[in-house]
C-alpha angles and dihedrals in degrees: 000000000000118000124240126233137199110211119190127178114186109214095181133004107202100167110033096179092054091046090050090054090050090051092057093054093039090052089056091049091050092051092047089051094049095251125155124204112235099169128020119158150063116310114262092209136004135195133195110354093345117146119235090216138096118318123192129189119184122187124212129185091248144002088253090055091050092051092045091052090050091050094046120118091241094055093044087055089052091053090053089054091046090056112143096340095109145021107225143162108229126180141161115221136179117238126232110272 
């Protein structure tokens, strides 16, 4: 079975304190959902329209697990805290089996 991944690229972080509070709750949701951080930091290099900001990749055992973690009450709470503190590109993708 292919793994599932959350991929987030932060284009702009306008309210760092609010984003940090989101990260605390999101980390809890990821752990509860069985996710494992693979990448968490500022890009070392970008091309094209790439953002030289924070990039996060979280691995889950399956696409279903990644979607379930996103839909969890804990992560939904995290999203409320995140609010308008950032502009980001977030997606859930299925890995190559």
